[in-house]
C-alpha positions, 0 to 999 in steps of 0.5 A: 436568809435574804430574798433576791429581788429582781431590781437591784434598787428595791428595798423589799420584795412585793410578797413581804408586804402584807395585803392592806397595808397601802390602806393604813394611815396612822395620821388619819383623825377619823374614829374607829367604829365599833364592830362585831364578827361573827360566823354563819353556818348553813345547816339542815335537818340532817345536821341538827337532828341527825349529825349526818354531815359531821359539822360542829359549832366551830369556825372551821365548819362555818361558810360566811363571816358576818361583820356588823359595823356600828355607824351612828349619824352616817347616811348610806350614801356616805359609805365607801367600802373596799373588800380584798381577800384579807382586808376590809376597808370602810370609809365615812366622813367620820369613821375609818376602819381597816380591818384585817380579817381572820380568814381569807374571803372571796372578795367577788362574793359578798353583800352589804346592807345598811340598816338605817334604823339601827345605824349598822352596816352588816357585811357578809363574806364568803370564807375562802380556805384551802380545804373548804372544797373537801369540807363542804363538798 
């Protein structure tokens, strides 16, 4: 099955190109920094003690994704961060990280903070999954 293109000269359809591929540069000599991905839930006493909301410890019940990136010998002013719905793009003079996220995120909502003592950039992003309006209403 072949996808028909509007323009006869194009060799692929724009829907076939994965998001974030425009940032992928295999010739870039910068190092890929170490990072850690974790998930975060907002729970209250009704969740912890009574189990009333039906939340469990799985990632399906998490609202946020937290990415901690180790950036040794980096200043806050040297960090360039771009967040899209499925891609995190981080660039510093010494490091480059193109991370395809495990779940789509709301790229407009999020926060990042640089912990200068530990030399870690902590990025917290709100997950944006199709059925979250049912799960977390």
